[in-house]
Backbone bond lengths (Angstrom), bond angles and torsions (degrees), N, CA, C in turn:
res aa  C-N    CA-C-N  psi(-1)  N-CA   C-N-CA  omega(-1)  CA-C   N-CA-C  phi
1 M - - - 1.460 - - 1.511 110.30 -
2 G 1.342 116.74 -42.08 1.475 119.28 178.60 1.498 111.67 -65.68
3 A 1.332 118.09 -34.61 1.466 120.19 179.27 1.507 111.63 -65.11
4 K 1.325 114.90 -37.38 1.465 117.97 179.75 1.514 111.11 -66.18
5 L 1.347 118.71 -38.52 1.460 120.72 179.29 1.513 111.64 -65.79
6 E 1.336 114.19 -41.17 1.480 117.47 178.51 1.519 110.70 -62.91
7 N 1.336 117.23 -41.90 1.474 119.60 179.24 1.525 110.46 -63.61
8 G 1.326 117.84 -39.05 1.475 120.46 179.18 1.509 111.92 -65.68
9 Q 1.353 115.27 -41.25 1.464 117.91 178.44 1.517 111.44 -64.01
10 D 1.360 116.52 -38.91 1.478 119.19 179.20 1.528 111.13 -63.77
11 S 1.332 115.02 -40.46 1.472 117.40 -179.00 1.522 111.45 -66.72
12 W 1.380 115.52 -36.98 1.472 117.93 177.62 1.522 111.27 -67.27
13 K 1.337 115.32 -39.80 1.466 118.22 177.27 1.523 111.29 -62.93
14 S 1.334 116.46 -42.09 1.473 120.28 179.91 1.524 111.24 -63.77
15 A 1.332 116.57 -40.98 1.478 119.58 178.89 1.518 110.63 -67.18
16 G 1.343 116.45 -39.56 1.470 119.04 178.48 1.513 112.02 -64.37
17 N 1.339 115.19 -38.91 1.471 118.16 178.38 1.528 111.30 -63.65
18 R 1.343 114.68 -42.54 1.468 117.93 179.62 1.530 110.62 -63.54
19 L 1.339 116.97 -41.54 1.471 120.35 179.52 1.528 110.83 -64.32
20 F 1.348 115.79 -40.86 1.463 120.25 179.61 1.525 110.50 -62.74
21 R 1.378 114.73 -45.04 1.465 118.11 179.77 1.530 111.42 -63.47
22 A 1.322 116.82 -37.75 1.466 120.38 179.49 1.531 110.97 -65.39
23 L 1.367 115.39 -43.59 1.462 118.75 178.69 1.519 111.46 -65.23
24 L 1.339 115.99 -39.44 1.456 119.52 178.82 1.531 111.00 -64.26
25 T 1.334 115.81 -42.26 1.478 119.74 178.08 1.522 110.60 -62.50
26 L 1.341 117.85 -42.88 1.464 121.82 179.55 1.529 110.85 -63.19
27 A 1.348 115.68 -40.42 1.473 118.90 178.80 1.525 111.25 -63.88
28 I 1.343 115.64 -41.39 1.476 118.83 178.76 1.514 110.88 -63.08
29 I 1.345 116.74 -41.72 1.476 120.45 179.90 1.525 110.36 -63.72
30 L 1.338 116.72 -43.65 1.464 119.75 -179.88 1.516 111.93 -64.74
31 I 1.332 116.48 -39.73 1.474 119.68 177.22 1.512 110.51 -63.61
32 G 1.340 117.03 -41.07 1.467 119.70 178.96 1.521 112.00 -64.31
33 L 1.340 116.76 -42.90 1.464 119.42 177.96 1.525 111.54 -63.32
34 S 1.331 116.28 -38.97 1.469 119.76 179.32 1.520 111.15 -63.45
35 E 1.355 116.99 -43.56 1.470 119.97 178.69 1.522 111.28 -65.56
36 A 1.344 117.50 -39.52 1.473 120.53 179.57 1.515 110.97 -64.44
37 R 1.336 116.59 -40.50 1.461 119.50 179.28 1.524 112.07 -67.69
38 A 1.342 114.86 -35.89 1.468 118.54 178.90 1.516 111.71 -64.71
39 Q 1.356 115.90 -29.86 1.459 119.25 -179.93 1.522 113.19 -79.30
40 Q 1.345 118.29 -15.09 1.466 121.12 179.79 1.529 109.96 -73.17
41 P 1.370 118.14 143.48 1.478 120.39 178.57 1.521 110.75 -65.56
42 I 1.321 115.12 142.73 1.460 120.81 179.18 1.523 109.50 -72.81
43 Y 1.303 117.03 132.01 1.473 121.21 -179.27 1.529 110.55 -67.80
44 Q 1.301 114.71 131.53 1.461 120.97 176.25 1.517 108.76 -123.79
45 P 1.319 117.75 129.16 1.480 119.53 -179.77 1.519 110.12 -64.50
46 P 1.342 116.98 148.73 1.470 119.68 179.59 1.521 111.05 -61.53
47 P 1.325 117.14 144.61 1.468 119.59 -178.73 1.525 111.04 -64.55
48 T 1.307 115.40 138.23 1.463 120.31 177.35 1.528 110.25 -77.69
49 Y 1.340 116.54 154.92 1.464 121.18 -179.17 1.521 110.57 -69.68
50 Q 1.279 115.50 134.00 1.453 121.44 177.56 1.525 108.95 -119.11
51 A 1.330 115.36 127.77 1.466 119.88 178.70 1.528 109.47 -65.47
52 P 1.342 116.74 149.64 1.465 118.94 178.23 1.516 110.89 -59.64
53 P 1.321 117.10 143.97 1.468 119.11 -178.44 1.508 111.04 -63.16
54 P 1.337 117.35 146.70 1.467 119.72 178.40 1.516 110.49 -65.64
55 P 1.335 117.44 156.01 1.460 120.11 179.65 1.523 111.36 -61.74
56 E 1.318 115.53 149.20 1.450 120.05 -179.96 1.527 110.25 -64.15
57 M 1.335 115.60 142.62 1.449 121.17 -178.52 1.518 110.48 -82.62
58 L 1.341 114.77 137.14 1.458 119.85 177.66 1.516 110.45 -69.95
59 L 1.338 116.96 -39.60 1.461 122.88 176.72 1.519 107.99 -116.98
60 P 1.331 119.37 129.57 1.462 120.81 -178.00 1.528 111.68 -57.74
61 G 1.334 115.39 126.25 1.457 120.60 178.52 1.515 115.11 79.82
62 I 1.326 118.37 -2.20 1.464 121.92 -178.06 1.531 108.57 -127.80
63 E 1.320 115.88 124.09 1.458 120.87 175.66 1.530 108.89 -86.25
64 V 1.329 115.90 130.90 1.461 121.69 179.98 1.521 108.71 -111.90
65 L 1.345 116.55 127.73 1.458 122.73 177.64 1.525 107.87 -119.44
66 A 1.317 116.79 111.96 1.464 122.41 179.68 1.522 108.84 -105.11
67 T 1.342 116.31 125.38 1.464 121.87 -175.83 1.518 110.02 -121.01
68 T 1.312 115.44 128.65 1.458 121.00 171.18 1.522 107.54 -113.89
69 Y 1.344 117.17 141.36 1.459 118.33 -174.49 1.526 111.86 -145.99
70 L 1.319 113.98 161.16 1.462 123.08 171.15 1.516 107.20 -120.00
71 W 1.323 115.22 130.03 1.463 122.24 -177.33 1.521 108.15 -121.78
72 F 1.335 116.86 134.37 1.459 122.01 -177.35 1.533 109.70 -121.69
73 P 1.337 117.59 74.21 1.464 119.63 -173.56 1.527 113.49 -91.95
74 W 1.326 114.67 154.08 1.445 121.57 161.07 1.524 106.32 -80.72
75 T 1.330 118.00 122.71 1.462 122.03 -175.78 1.516 109.69 -108.98
76 S 1.312 115.30 116.37 1.467 121.34 -179.56 1.518 108.79 -111.09
77 V 1.349 116.16 124.86 1.460 122.84 177.67 1.523 108.36 -114.10
78 G 1.317 117.42 126.22 1.455 121.60 178.66 1.518 111.17 -124.62
79 I 1.345 116.59 140.84 1.465 122.50 -179.71 1.527 108.64 -127.74
80 R 1.327 115.92 124.95 1.455 121.25 175.80 1.530 107.51 -120.94
81 P 1.358 118.20 98.37 1.464 120.99 -176.13 1.522 112.19 -60.06
82 A 1.326 115.41 148.70 1.461 120.57 176.85 1.519 111.11 -64.77
83 D 1.342 117.55 -32.53 1.464 122.73 175.72 1.518 107.92 -76.64
84 T 1.314 117.44 109.70 1.462 121.41 -175.73 1.524 113.22 -65.19
85 R 1.348 117.95 -14.24 1.468 119.89 177.72 1.519 111.59 -75.35
86 I 1.332 117.24 -15.58 1.459 121.25 179.35 1.520 108.73 -96.08
87 P 1.333 117.63 127.01 1.465 119.53 -177.18 1.530 112.07 -68.99
88 S 1.315 114.57 156.58 1.456 120.22 176.87 1.523 110.08 -71.18
89 A 1.314 115.30 156.85 1.459 121.11 179.87 1.518 109.02 -133.33
90 S 1.328 115.99 148.79 1.467 119.52 179.35 1.517 109.42 -158.16
91 N 1.310 115.20 162.05 1.450 121.35 176.15 1.520 108.74 -160.41
92 T 1.322 116.27 150.32 1.452 121.76 178.05 1.521 109.60 -125.71
93 I 1.316 116.00 132.32 1.457 122.40 178.66 1.519 107.83 -110.32
94 G 1.327 116.79 124.59 1.457 120.79 178.60 1.515 112.16 -72.06
95 P 1.346 117.70 166.74 1.460 120.32 -178.28 1.528 113.10 -58.81
96 G 1.350 116.66 -39.88 1.457 118.77 178.95 1.510 112.09 -67.70
97 D 1.348 116.21 -40.12 1.465 119.97 -179.74 1.524 112.07 -72.21
98 L 1.338 116.57 -26.77 1.457 118.86 -177.23 1.520 111.10 -56.81
99 Y 1.325 115.79 -50.20 1.460 118.43 -178.74 1.526 111.61 -72.56
100 G 1.350 116.27 -20.69 1.455 118.94 173.36 1.511 112.64 -74.16
101 H 1.343 117.44 -21.71 1.462 122.32 179.13 1.526 112.32 -90.26
102 L 1.313 117.06 -3.27 1.459 118.99 179.57 1.517 110.43 -68.72
103 T 1.320 116.05 136.18 1.458 120.94 177.92 1.524 111.44 -103.42
104 W 1.331 117.47 -3.85 1.454 121.00 177.87 1.519 108.02 -158.60
105 V 1.312 117.27 175.93 1.460 121.80 -175.71 1.531 110.05 -72.33
106 P 1.331 118.44 125.53 1.464 120.32 179.14 1.525 110.52 -83.58
107 F 1.321 115.27 166.83 1.462 121.22 174.31 1.518 108.14 -140.26
108 M 1.327 116.12 135.03 1.455 122.09 176.25 1.524 107.89 -138.66
109 G 1.308 117.30 126.39 1.453 119.72 -179.26 1.513 112.42 -162.05
110 Q 1.336 114.31 162.26 1.458 121.03 -177.61 1.529 108.74 -144.38
111 A 1.316 116.53 147.78 1.464 121.51 176.57 1.523 109.19 -141.38
112 E 1.333 115.20 141.81 1.459 121.00 177.78 1.520 109.07 -130.26
113 F 1.327 115.35 138.55 1.458 122.54 178.17 1.528 106.95 -121.16
114 R 1.354 115.95 123.59 1.467 118.84 -173.39 1.520 110.54 -132.15
115 S 1.332 114.52 137.86 1.463 123.10 174.49 1.517 107.95 -139.42
116 D 1.340 116.07 109.58 1.467 122.04 -177.51 1.537 110.33 55.29
117 S 1.336 117.62 -120.56 1.463 120.49 -175.52 1.524 113.39 -87.40
118 F 1.319 117.81 -5.15 1.454 120.96 -176.15 1.533 111.02 -107.62
119 G 1.319 115.35 145.83 1.453 120.02 178.69 1.515 111.08 -154.40
120 V 1.315 115.43 159.47 1.459 122.87 174.58 1.521 107.22 -132.32
121 I 1.329 116.16 126.95 1.458 121.20 -179.96 1.523 109.09 -117.70
122 T 1.326 116.42 132.98 1.460 122.27 179.95 1.526 109.17 -124.06
123 D 1.324 115.36 150.97 1.465 121.06 -179.84 1.530 108.57 -145.45
124 F 1.344 116.22 142.04 1.465 119.58 -178.69 1.524 110.14 -143.46
125 I 1.337 115.29 137.37 1.468 122.38 176.37 1.514 108.46 -130.26
126 H 1.319 116.29 130.99 1.464 122.74 172.90 1.523 107.15 -126.25
127 A 1.335 116.62 116.65 1.465 120.61 -176.91 1.520 110.10 -143.19
128 P 1.333 118.94 105.25 1.473 121.80 174.72 1.529 110.40 -80.57
129 L 1.334 117.09 121.36 1.458 122.42 -174.06 1.524 111.19 -124.67
130 K 1.327 114.85 155.83 1.461 122.19 169.30 1.516 107.51 -145.95
131 S 1.328 116.32 121.82 1.458 119.19 -177.69 1.520 109.96 -148.28
132 G 1.322 114.58 164.17 1.454 120.21 176.56 1.509 111.43 -88.98
133 I 1.332 115.72 161.42 1.462 122.47 178.40 1.520 108.42 -125.83
134 S 1.319 116.80 129.92 1.456 121.75 -179.91 1.529 110.21 -88.21
135 T 1.344 116.12 132.21 1.477 120.18 179.28 1.526 112.14 -124.46
136 R 1.305 118.56 7.66 1.471 124.32 179.28 1.533 111.99 66.63
137 D 1.346 117.28 12.98 1.471 122.91 172.33 1.534 112.95 54.99
138 I 1.316 118.44 34.97 1.460 119.97 177.46 1.524 109.68 -82.50
139 L 1.306 115.95 -61.99 1.458 120.18 173.90 1.522 111.65 -113.03
140 F 1.323 115.48 -23.69 1.452 119.50 -176.79 1.519 109.73 -125.58
141 G 1.297 114.93 135.98 1.457 120.17 -178.80 1.512 111.19 -92.33
142 G 1.297 116.45 58.88 1.453 120.20 -179.96 1.511 111.23 89.32
143 G 1.308 114.64 -171.98 1.450 119.39 -178.64 1.510 109.94 -167.03
144 T 1.287 115.85 -177.42 1.456 120.57 179.78 1.521 109.49 -132.46
145 A 1.309 114.21 144.09 1.462 121.38 172.07 1.522 105.66 -124.64
146 N 1.294 115.74 98.61 1.449 121.73 -176.89 1.530 107.53 -117.45
147 F 1.327 116.15 90.20 1.449 118.96 -173.75 1.526 110.02 -150.76
148 T 1.297 115.00 166.89 1.453 122.45 177.64 1.525 108.94 -111.10
149 I 1.326 115.38 126.44 1.458 120.21 177.18 1.520 109.14 -88.92
150 N 1.296 116.23 123.93 1.457 122.55 170.64 1.520 107.63 -126.73
151 T 1.301 115.82 117.77 1.458 119.00 177.64 1.520 109.33 -136.72
152 G 1.307 115.38 131.80 1.458 120.90 179.13 1.510 110.46 -136.96
153 S 1.314 116.29 142.88 1.466 120.54 -179.45 1.518 110.19 -132.29
154 A 1.314 115.22 154.01 1.463 122.74 174.69 1.519 107.87 -142.12
155 V 1.327 116.29 126.37 1.467 121.37 -177.19 1.520 108.91 -132.05
156 A 1.330 116.69 128.66 1.461 122.19 173.78 1.521 108.69 -89.05
157 L 1.337 116.48 127.62 1.454 122.11 -174.75 1.525 111.20 -114.44
158 Y 1.324 115.71 147.33 1.462 121.81 173.37 1.531 108.23 -127.47
159 R 1.335 116.95 129.55 1.465 121.19 -177.29 1.524 110.16 -79.52
160 V 1.322 116.31 110.71 1.464 121.61 -178.70 1.520 111.84 -95.13
161 L 1.343 117.70 -13.94 1.460 122.12 178.27 1.522 108.01 -139.42
162 A 1.326 116.89 125.02 1.464 121.56 -179.89 1.522 108.59 -138.85
163 L 1.335 116.92 98.42 1.457 124.17 177.29 1.525 108.82 -121.04
164 P 1.341 118.17 163.39 1.462 119.29 -178.21 1.528 114.29 -56.73
165 D 1.352 117.28 -33.00 1.457 119.25 -175.80 1.531 114.07 -111.26
166 Q 1.326 118.54 2.91 1.459 119.72 -178.86 1.520 110.87 -161.53
167 N 1.338 114.87 157.40 1.460 120.21 175.54 1.525 109.05 -153.58
168 A 1.332 115.50 160.42 1.462 121.37 -179.32 1.525 108.90 -143.58
169 D 1.342 115.61 143.83 1.459 122.25 -179.66 1.527 109.96 -128.45
170 L 1.324 115.89 146.97 1.455 123.19 169.93 1.520 107.87 -122.61
171 G 1.361 116.11 147.79 1.449 117.07 -176.42 1.510 114.42 -156.89
172 L 1.330 114.11 167.90 1.456 123.97 175.64 1.519 108.48 -129.56
173 G 1.339 115.96 146.31 1.456 118.77 179.08 1.513 111.59 -172.79
174 F 1.318 115.62 -151.72 1.462 120.75 -179.03 1.526 108.73 -152.75
175 R 1.336 115.20 159.03 1.469 121.73 172.13 1.522 107.74 -130.99
176 A 1.322 116.17 128.72 1.458 122.37 178.71 1.523 109.57 -104.61
177 W 1.335 115.43 138.28 1.453 122.37 178.36 1.525 109.57 -118.65
178 G 1.317 114.92 142.13 1.455 120.63 172.50 1.515 109.42 -139.52
179 L 1.324 116.84 119.81 1.465 122.52 176.49 1.521 106.45 -111.50
180 G 1.314 115.77 98.51 1.459 119.77 -179.93 1.515 110.94 -92.32
181 G 1.323 117.04 126.34 1.466 121.18 -177.07 1.503 109.94 128.20
182 D 1.342 116.10 -155.91 1.466 118.80 -176.55 1.515 111.24 -134.15
183 I 1.325 114.24 152.63 1.466 123.09 171.73 1.521 105.89 -123.52
184 A 1.331 116.96 116.20 1.464 121.27 -173.78 1.518 110.48 -132.84
185 L 1.359 115.60 152.24 1.456 123.54 175.63 1.524 108.80 -110.70
186 N 1.338 115.98 130.95 1.456 121.11 -178.35 1.529 110.86 -92.97
187 P 1.338 119.19 139.68 1.477 121.37 -177.52 1.520 111.81 -69.92
188 A 1.347 115.69 144.95 1.460 121.92 173.84 1.527 110.70 -107.81
189 R 1.325 117.41 -11.62 1.460 122.33 178.56 1.532 108.25 -124.61
190 R 1.328 115.51 152.65 1.457 119.89 -176.75 1.514 112.48 -64.95
191 F 1.328 117.01 -31.60 1.462 119.51 -175.86 1.528 112.19 -84.84
192 V 1.306 117.23 0.31 1.461 120.65 -178.88 1.523 108.64 -104.48
193 S 1.303 115.71 129.35 1.461 121.67 179.30 1.518 109.82 -88.90
194 P 1.336 117.93 149.73 1.467 119.50 175.65 1.529 110.73 -62.45
195 V 1.289 114.79 148.12 1.460 120.76 -177.18 1.531 108.61 -122.68
196 T 1.317 115.54 124.19 1.467 120.76 172.62 1.513 108.11 -94.07
197 I 1.321 115.15 111.01 1.462 120.23 -177.21 1.521 110.49 -73.38
198 A 1.296 116.41 -42.40 1.463 119.88 -178.50 1.512 108.93 -153.97
199 N 1.293 115.71 141.93 1.458 121.87 176.40 1.534 107.78 -125.82
200 G 1.326 113.84 68.97 1.452 120.38 -177.60 1.517 111.50 92.17
201 L 1.284 116.92 126.37 1.462 122.95 179.74 1.527 109.24 -136.63
202 S 1.306 116.28 149.65 1.462 120.69 174.32 1.520 108.66 -155.68
203 W 1.316 116.01 141.47 1.459 121.66 178.52 1.530 108.83 -163.81
204 A 1.309 116.63 170.63 1.466 122.55 177.94 1.517 109.46 -134.56
205 D 1.327 115.50 142.78 1.459 122.16 -177.51 1.526 110.82 -121.16
206 P 1.333 117.94 133.36 1.472 119.52 170.72 1.525 109.97 -69.53
207 L 1.341 116.35 151.75 1.461 120.81 -176.46 1.521 110.61 -134.31
208 I 1.335 115.28 147.74 1.457 122.30 161.92 1.524 106.10 -116.06
209 A 1.340 116.83 141.48 1.464 119.71 -171.17 1.517 110.68 -139.16
210 A 1.342 115.48 157.15 1.462 122.60 176.56 1.523 108.44 -147.15
211 R 1.341 115.21 144.74 1.467 120.18 178.56 1.527 109.06 -141.98
212 Y 1.345 115.07 140.98 1.462 121.35 179.40 1.522 108.96 -133.15
213 H 1.332 116.23 136.14 1.471 121.94 -178.62 1.519 108.91 -131.35
214 Y 1.332 116.76 132.96 1.458 121.90 178.68 1.526 109.36 -127.93
215 D 1.331 116.30 132.30 1.462 122.91 -178.62 1.520 109.15 -102.45
216 F 1.350 116.88 117.82 1.462 121.75 -179.87 1.524 112.40 -84.33
217 G 1.329 117.69 -13.95 1.456 121.54 -175.26 1.517 111.31 96.85
218 N 1.342 116.02 164.82 1.465 122.45 -179.48 1.524 112.27 57.33
219 G 1.322 116.84 30.12 1.459 121.12 176.64 1.501 115.50 86.52
220 L 1.339 118.45 -5.94 1.462 121.76 -178.26 1.527 110.87 -96.03
221 A 1.337 115.44 141.16 1.462 120.91 179.67 1.522 108.67 -154.93
222 A 1.327 116.55 173.66 1.465 122.63 177.23 1.521 108.12 -140.44
223 T 1.341 115.70 145.12 1.456 121.83 -179.46 1.521 109.53 -133.69
224 A 1.337 116.61 136.49 1.465 122.45 175.38 1.523 108.26 -125.99
225 Y 1.339 115.80 133.10 1.467 121.46 -179.50 1.518 109.03 -133.16
226 A 1.335 116.76 143.44 1.468 121.28 177.84 1.514 108.72 -148.87
227 D 1.331 115.84 143.35 1.462 120.10 170.92 1.523 109.54 -141.66
228 L 1.317 114.81 155.40 1.455 122.43 -178.63 1.521 108.17 -141.38
229 G 1.344 115.96 135.37 1.457 118.45 -178.19 1.512 112.63 -159.07
230 G 1.329 114.26 -162.21 1.462 120.97 -176.57 1.512 109.90 94.28
231 F 1.324 115.11 -84.16 1.466 123.55 178.55 1.528 112.03 54.04
232 G 1.354 116.73 27.44 1.454 120.25 179.37 1.518 114.56 82.92
233 V 1.331 118.53 -7.65 1.461 120.42 176.97 1.515 110.23 -68.26
234 G 1.332 116.70 -46.41 1.457 122.61 173.18 1.516 108.49 -118.12
235 A 1.341 115.25 -84.10 1.461 120.34 173.48 1.523 110.09 -84.81
236 H 1.354 114.26 163.35 1.465 117.69 172.87 1.529 109.33 -63.36
237 F 1.342 114.45 -49.96 1.457 120.92 177.56 1.524 108.60 -140.49
238 D 1.325 114.82 144.76 1.458 122.45 178.43 1.524 105.52 -145.82
239 W 1.354 117.71 114.61 1.450 117.80 -175.38 1.531 111.16 -146.49
240 Q 1.331 114.06 159.11 1.457 120.72 -176.56 1.529 110.11 -147.38
241 L 1.339 116.14 143.49 1.453 124.03 172.53 1.524 108.39 -129.99
242 L 1.325 116.45 139.24 1.462 121.24 179.44 1.516 108.64 -146.31
243 G 1.325 116.23 126.56 1.457 121.67 176.12 1.514 109.97 -133.21
244 T 1.339 117.39 132.73 1.468 120.99 -177.67 1.525 110.85 -138.37
245 I 1.330 114.49 153.13 1.461 122.83 165.83 1.526 106.03 -100.21
246 D 1.330 116.39 129.69 1.460 121.72 -172.38 1.527 110.18 -113.02
247 Y 1.344 114.85 147.36 1.463 120.36 177.08 1.519 109.14 -139.25
248 A 1.341 116.46 124.09 1.462 121.40 178.00 1.524 108.54 -82.56
249 L 1.319 116.46 99.11 1.463 121.10 -177.22 1.520 110.88 -67.84
250 R 1.309 117.07 -41.14 1.459 123.58 177.28 1.528 107.20 -162.30
251 P 1.340 118.36 166.08 1.465 118.80 177.86 1.520 111.03 -56.86
252 G 1.328 115.46 124.73 1.456 120.02 179.23 1.508 114.68 94.51
253 L 1.353 119.13 -1.36 1.467 121.08 -179.80 1.518 109.77 -143.09
254 D 1.349 116.13 119.62 1.462 123.00 176.51 1.526 109.40 -119.34
255 L 1.324 115.73 141.56 1.456 122.15 175.96 1.529 109.32 -109.90
256 H 1.350 116.38 148.02 1.461 121.25 -176.58 1.533 109.73 -137.88
257 A 1.321 115.39 148.31 1.463 122.15 172.67 1.520 107.65 -146.98
258 G 1.351 116.09 134.53 1.457 117.96 -178.12 1.504 112.80 -175.66
259 F 1.348 116.22 -147.52 1.463 122.72 -174.90 1.523 108.54 -136.03
260 R 1.350 115.18 140.15 1.463 120.65 -179.71 1.516 110.03 -131.69
261 S 1.342 114.99 141.15 1.464 121.85 176.27 1.526 108.29 -131.99
262 L 1.349 116.09 123.49 1.466 122.28 -179.38 1.526 107.69 -129.09
263 N 1.348 117.66 128.20 1.465 120.83 -168.90 1.525 111.01 -145.95
264 F 1.342 115.09 151.77 1.461 119.66 170.59 1.521 109.66 -151.95
265 S 1.330 115.30 158.03 1.466 123.59 172.10 1.520 106.12 -134.83
266 F 1.347 115.95 113.08 1.462 121.43 -172.25 1.523 110.41 -121.87
267 G 1.314 115.98 135.36 1.459 120.93 179.14 1.522 111.07 -93.91
268 A 1.350 116.67 99.29 1.460 120.59 176.27 1.530 109.33 -80.66
269 Q 1.325 116.20 178.19 1.471 120.01 -176.00 1.519 111.77 -65.86
270 R 1.327 117.76 -37.50 1.455 120.93 -175.84 1.523 114.41 -107.05
271 A 1.326 116.64 -9.70 1.465 117.84 -177.24 1.519 109.41 -164.79
272 N 1.326 114.37 162.53 1.454 120.86 171.06 1.530 107.71 -95.86
273 I 1.314 116.73 125.33 1.458 122.25 -176.72 1.516 108.53 -113.04
274 S 1.322 115.89 129.23 1.467 120.51 177.34 1.519 109.23 -125.08
275 M 1.310 114.99 147.29 1.459 120.79 177.41 1.515 108.57 -140.04
276 N 1.325 115.12 134.06 1.462 121.81 178.07 1.524 108.35 -128.14
277 M 1.311 116.74 123.95 1.462 122.33 -179.92 1.525 107.52 -122.21
278 N 1.339 116.46 113.75 1.457 122.28 -175.43 1.515 110.10 -134.27
279 G 1.330 117.84 129.07 1.450 118.81 177.77 1.513 113.41 173.73
280 P 1.350 116.38 174.36 1.469 121.04 -178.85 1.520 111.57 -70.34
281 I 1.331 114.45 155.21 1.459 121.17 -178.46 1.523 109.16 -141.39
282 I 1.332 116.58 140.58 1.459 122.68 172.77 1.521 107.52 -126.67
283 S 1.341 116.74 144.74 1.459 119.08 -175.64 1.519 110.38 -155.23
284 A 1.320 114.60 166.40 1.467 122.52 176.15 1.524 108.05 -136.67
285 T 1.335 116.13 134.55 1.460 122.61 -179.06 1.524 109.76 -114.11
286 F 1.314 115.88 127.57 1.465 122.76 177.90 1.540 107.60 -107.02
287 R 1.337 115.88 127.59 1.461 121.53 -178.38 1.525 110.08 -102.31
288 F 1.331 115.46 132.50 1.463 120.64 179.12 1.527 109.38 -126.49
């Protein structure tokens, strides 16, 4: 009986030793796996694409867009004297001749200031011109238009449509005109005296305006702008159309190419004077 108890105790001791060794081996394996995992680099997800930061603003909270442009219009000047016995006169200057008729350095530029849905856009043209006027030699043997065109506009805009790929603005403003110099008709007959139609003119016209911009993607976009004014306050009619294809060359710089038409019909004291300027335009906009 005692031998059997001793044999049972030995077998229990042997089983306990085997279990202890197995647990010890498992603990060593788990510790080794834990150390190996700790030495592995921690997984980090790949960085997501971030768009380049927008250009720094020149004025805090206000985006400034400065545009310089070259315009090559056909310029048509028409004169209809108040005295119906005097024939009408007109002349058209082509884009190439326009810059040949300049008597001084011209300036053309535009600036826009925008904050959220509100914006103000300004435009200014200074062009000193001298050209002839055709009168068909009935009573007058031609004429001269020797004057400087100064026109500036300011329009306050409100964004009525703002989507990721398009936007639209409506606005109110004014355009001021200044024609410094004289417009005169030269006599073709001895009994006809020269007539000075105007010796400097200036006026301002109220405007209503609209602009629409659509983004095609990949840096390409299109913009259409129109304004209408005058309404007899200054000129009878004063209107403009502008359409461009736009390309974002880099952040902060956009290039444009398109067509512009700027026109007025003004009733001076001695005649009605109309001017139509239509032609291609190229420009560059710098964003600050």
